[in-house]
N, C-alpha and C positions, 0 to 999 in steps of 0.2 A: 505492503498498498506506500501510494505518496503523498503523503501524509506534511501540513505544516504545522506548527504545535501554534505559534501564536494568536493571540485573538487582540483582532484590530479595531471590533463591532464596539464591542461594549456594551453597553447601555443605548446610543449611538441618539438618536435625535429628540428621544422620552423617557429621559430617566425618570425613577420612580420618587417619588413623592417622601422625602426624605422625612416630615411630622416629624422635628426634633421636638422635645418634649419643651410644652409652657409654648409654643408657636416660633420657635424662634428660626431668627431666619441668616446664620450662620450657626453652626458647633464648633468652637476651638478647644483643638489637644496641641499640649502644654508638654514637650515631650524633655527629658533633659535624660542626656549618654555618659551613665556613669561606667568613664573605664579604666582611672584612673588606679593603674594599681593590677593592670589585667594588659598593660603594654607588648609591646612583646622588649625583654629584655631576658638580659643572661640566667638574672636570676632566677625567673619565673624558667629555666628549662629553651629561651627559645634560643638562637644561630649567633643571633646579632642586638644591635638595639634598634628602639623606634624610630618612628621617620613618617608617619600621618598626622598631619593636623594637627601642628603644635605652630608655635611664633618662629619656628625654626626657618628662615630661607632657603628653600632648597637642598632640605634637611636629608640626607643619608642614609644609611645604616652603616655602626661599626661592628664589620665582624670579629664574633667572637668576643666586644669588648662594650664594657658601661658606659654609658656619653654622660654624660654628669652633667650639662644642659639640658636636653632633653628631661633626662627626670628630675631636674627640679621644676621644669617645667608641670609637671604634667602630677605635679608634688603639690604647686599651684593651687592647680581644680582639686584639690582634696581638701586640702588647708584652708586655702581661701575665698575661695572660688566657689563651692561647694555652700557652705555657710553664706554670704552674699545673695547667693539666689535662693536656701531656702528661707532666709528673713525676706527676701520680698516675696516674695510666691504663702508667704505663709502668715503676712501682717494682709495683704490684698483675699485671705483666704481662696488661692485658686486653685485648684485641685493641675496634679500633676501623675504623669505616668514618668517613669524609671523604666531606660531601658539599661541592667544593672549587668555587667560581666560580672559574669563567677564568683574568680578569684576577684576581682576588685572584692564586690561586696565581702568576700573573706577576709582583702585585708584593712578594713573600714569598720568595723563594727559602731563606734561611734553615728558618722554618716548612716548607719543602718536602720540606728534605731531613730535617728532622727527623721527622716522617710517617714517610717511605720507610726510610731508620734503626731508628724502633720498627716492621716493617714492616707499618702498620694498608693499610687500600683505602681506594684514593681513587677513589672514587666519583665524575662531573659534575655541579654544581650552574646547570650552566648559563653561557651564556656575562658575564651584568651580573649584580649580584639588582638587576632589574624585575620591575616587574609586568605579566603579559604580555597581559592577558585581550584588547582594543580589540587587538594586533598583530596583523598579517591572520599570513595561515596561511605563506607564503611568505617570509614576511622572518624569520617565526617558525623554517622550516624552516631559515633562511640562517643562522640564530645560535646552532639546532643545532650545523650543521656546523663554523661557527668553533669553536663549544665545545670538542665532540674533538677540533679539529685543537690550538687551542691549545692543549687541553689534553695532549697531546701531546710538544706543541714541549717546555711544563714539565717533566712530570713522565719524560718519555722513552716512556712506550707510551698508549696514547689510552682510555680510562675504558672500563668495563664495563658498568658501572651508573649510576644517573641519575636527579635529581631538580632536578623543576625549582621547586618550590617556591611561588609567585604561578604559579599556572598558570594557560593559555586552555584552553576545550571542546578548544580542539583537541592540546593538546602530547601526552597520551598516545599520541594516532592518530601524529603527526609522530614522534615519539621512537620508537617502533614499526619506521614502514617504512622509518627510517635503515635496519634491519636486524643492527646490532654488538651492541646490548645482550644480556644475559646476565639482564639484573631493571633497572625501572623502579620507582620508590617513590613516582607522584604519584598513589596509593587511599590511605583512610580507613577502607577495606571491609571490613575481615576484619582475623585474629587469625591468621590462617593464609594462609603465599602463596598467588597463586591465577590461573589462566590467565585469559587473555585475544584474542580472535581479531581482526586488522585486515588483510584480506586474507588472499592468502595466510601473511600467518605467525600464530606461534603463540607471543606472548609473558609472558613472567613477571614476574604482579604482587606483590613486595613491598611489601606496605600500609604505610604508615607510621603516626603523630602528632603531634596538635596539640596532646592533652589532658597524654600524660603527659610535654611540651616545658618549657625552661624557660620560654619565648616568655613563658610567662603570669606572667611575671614584672615583661615589659613593655605585658603589655593588662588591660583589666580585665574582666568578674570573673580573678583570677589574682595568683597565689604572690602575699605579701608577705618574707616570710624562709624562711628558708632547711627550717626545720623542717614547712611546708604541703608543700613538694615532697617530700620524705622521706616523709610522709608518707601519699602521694597516690599519692609512688613504690611504698609497701611495702605500700597496701592493694592497690594494684593488681598485684602481685609475688604475694601473698600469694590470693590471689581464683585467678591464673591455676595458682600452681603445686599447687592442691589439687586444681583440673581434672585439672591432670597425673599426678597422682595420683591420680585417680579411671581414669588412662586416658585422656584425650586431650588430649592435652598443644600450648601452642600455643607464640605466636612475641611476644615481648615489644620490642617501639619503645621505645628513650627517646630520645627530640632535645635536644642541647644545640645552643650558643650558648657562643662566647668572652669577649663583653661584657656577658653574661647573667652565667648559671654560673662564672664564671673572675674574679669577684668574691669574697670570701672570706667573706662575710655567707654567700651565695649557692650554694658550693661545699659550705659547710658540712653540706646538708643532704641532695644528695648522692654526703658522704661514708658519712656515716652513713650509707644506699642498701648503699650497694659494701659495708658489713662485713655489713649485713642478708643478701644476699639472698650473698655471696662465704660462708655461714656456714651453711647448707646445702649439702644431698646432691646429683650428678643437677641440677644448672646446666647448662645449657650454655652459655656468653657466646662469644660465635661476627663474623663480620664477616657482612655480610649477602651477597657475591659463596660466601661459605661456608654460610649459608644456600640462599640462590637454588642449590651446585649439589646439596647433598646434595636439596634434594626435587626440582630437576628430575630425578635418576636416578631418586627415591623413586615419583616421580609423574609422570611423564614422560605429557603430553598425548596423544588421542587421541582428533578431532574425532566427532563425530557427527550424525545427522539434524540441522537445525534447522528446524522446521515453519513460528518464524516470516520464513522468511527462504526461502522456496516460493513459486514465481508462482504463483498462482492454482489452472490446469489438477493439478499436480504436488499441489498437494497437498489440493487435492479429489480421487486417481487417488487417496491413499497412506489419505487415513482419512473419505472416502465411505463405503468401507465397514463403519466404529464405530459407528453404529446400525442397526441392518439396513432395507437397501433402500433406507434415506433419505439420497443424499448431498448435501441439498441442508440439511441442517445446518452437514456442513462447507464449504457453500458460502458460504452466511451467515455463516459462524467466522470466516472466514478474513478477513471484511471490515470482523472488531474489530479493535480496537485493541490486537492483540499482541504480545511482546515478547519477553525471553531467559525472563521467569517465562513462559510457554507456549511451554518448548521441551522443557520435562518431562512423564512421564502423569500429575501430576497438573493442574498450571498449562491441559496441553491438552483438558485431561478438562473436569474448570471452562470452559470458553470456546466448547467444544462444548453443556455443559451449558446452559449460558445460552441459549444458544438453544433447546434443547430448551423452556427454561422459559418462553421470553413466547412460545415460536409458538399459534397460534388451537387449540381445545382440537379442532377437525379433525384440526388435523397434525400433536398430539400423540395422538388418534386412527387417525390411518391409518400410525403408527411402532408404536404397537403390536399392534396388525391387518398389521402387517411380520413378528412375529415368531414361526416355528413355533412351530405344538403340541408340548410336549412326548411324544419318543419315540412323535409324532404317523406319519401317510401321509408325510410329506414324507422323516424320515429313515429308513426301514421302504425309499425307490422309491431313496436317497439326493442325495435333490433339492441339500438344505444347505446355506447357504452355507459354505464350507474355518468362519468361524469354529464355526458353532452347533452342525455335527459336532465338531469339537473340544473343545468346553465338554458336551455330551451325550456324550460318552466318557469325560469327567474323574471323573462322575458314572454311569457305567458304565451311562447310559440307552441306549447301543449295544445291550450284551451280555444281554434283558430276559428272562429264564421267559417263557413262552403266557401266564400268568395274572398275571404282573407285568407284562405290556402287555397286558391286557386291563381290569388297575385304568387304565390311563392313557388308553387310550381313554374308559374311559365315563366318568373324571374332564372332559377331555380336554372332551368334547360336552357334559355337566353347564356346564362352567364360563363353555362358546363360549354356550350358550343363554341364560344366566342375566344376562350384561356384556359380551355381545356384541364380544368381544376374548378373545385366549388368556390362559392365566396365564403369566405371567412369574417366574423369579427368576431370582438371578445363580444359576446351579449351581456356577461352579468353587467358591464360598462353605457350598454343600451333600455331603448324601452319595445316595446318594437311600430314603434310609429319613427323613432330615433334608423329604426337596421334595416326599416323601406328604405327610410327619404338616402337609406345610403348607399344600402341593394341600385335605386333606380340611380347613383348617381355616378355611380362605379364600375357597372356594367359597361359603360364611352370609356373606360381609360385604354389603354395600349395595355398588351398584358406583358408587356417590360414591367410599367408604374405596378401593376395588379400583382405581377408577385412580388414585387417586392412590397408592398402592402398586403398582401396575405400574408406573409411570413412574420412580419414585423406582430399581424394580429395573433400571429402564431406563438408568438411566446408574450403576446402580455395573455393570452389565456390560459399559459400554462403558470407563468407566476401568479397567474389568482385561484389557479388551484392549486400550490404551494400554501398559499397564503390562509386555505382550508387546514394545510393536514402540517406545519410546523410555526412558531414566532415570527 
């Protein structure tokens, strides 16, 4: 099977109503990454020092050595930055989700106690703050299990949320397969929670952010002053808030790090943003756990058949009749690069249409000739396909007067005699009157024009049929 796993469709043009509590226009998730003491360090059994997300420009790992400057920057996050942020959020009574690296939490009991005293959600940020991209799947699976075990040992409860961050292509699947997480955040693909299927597991995903994130104080291009961070957060908030006022509320994630935003010149921008957001009515500050609980209750997942996952025989049996008496179209479409984008009516209609459009003229003519005459002898003899029967009934073509039937018979005969194939129109888009008007207008077209028109109508009929079968 030639299958493409990425999903470009999402919620499309009609996202679900988040219906945040109290009619809130936006849900804000404040995330504080606690990584200090979990980063690369030979003290932690790693091959060298850390080089990621610090104020050291162009930092590189020091193989086999401790990096005093890097360590002290991370130490600042635990010693000073955390407490500055703790005071800010507790003073404002704002809920926070901690992404806690398990080994970092184990080395910071005072900070863990303060998180719990504040009632913050402590989610897992993995076992160590290291890159997982080259990690074999079984090694990563073991690291996930150990992160959960150590997290529970340090905090008293197992984590219900997860974010790796420096993840591998296997991370989402491995964490979902563990089976104990209410939410996973290792995607950046939407402004709303969504569900993903992993085998028998239906996993809720709460997308995170790398742009409304103070990490850009340590990357290029990035923020160089608190005012830039404030302005970006404010602009994001204002756009999302306006969408919420228009009836399409979203989620706004903000990513923070103790050693970065915890610095005085940087936190000033965050403080200005909080002033701005808190000055608006209808703003729901929530932990990610609260957002996940709300979403799961309001929008529980319901599985539906997915054409891209069907085997060949099942696919042809299910969709072989979409193009009238032409199962070869479905047979060839099964061989395309199908994926999540083709699991809905619009996507599968496009895949089938690609086969129809690239077929030989003789094959396409065969499809046209497979269609019955409108209100013709097959309809009278009740020998139409179930789809054609329903479609003709939708325009009352199954309840014609004798005079109307005679009109259709005369038009059918004249049309076929001139063009060599039946008159085809998407009946469900029309009424009996508009069908007759189109019949009379199109019969005078040249056959080349009418062939193209009929083919377009065949594609439209297929789209409407799939609309009855798929989301």
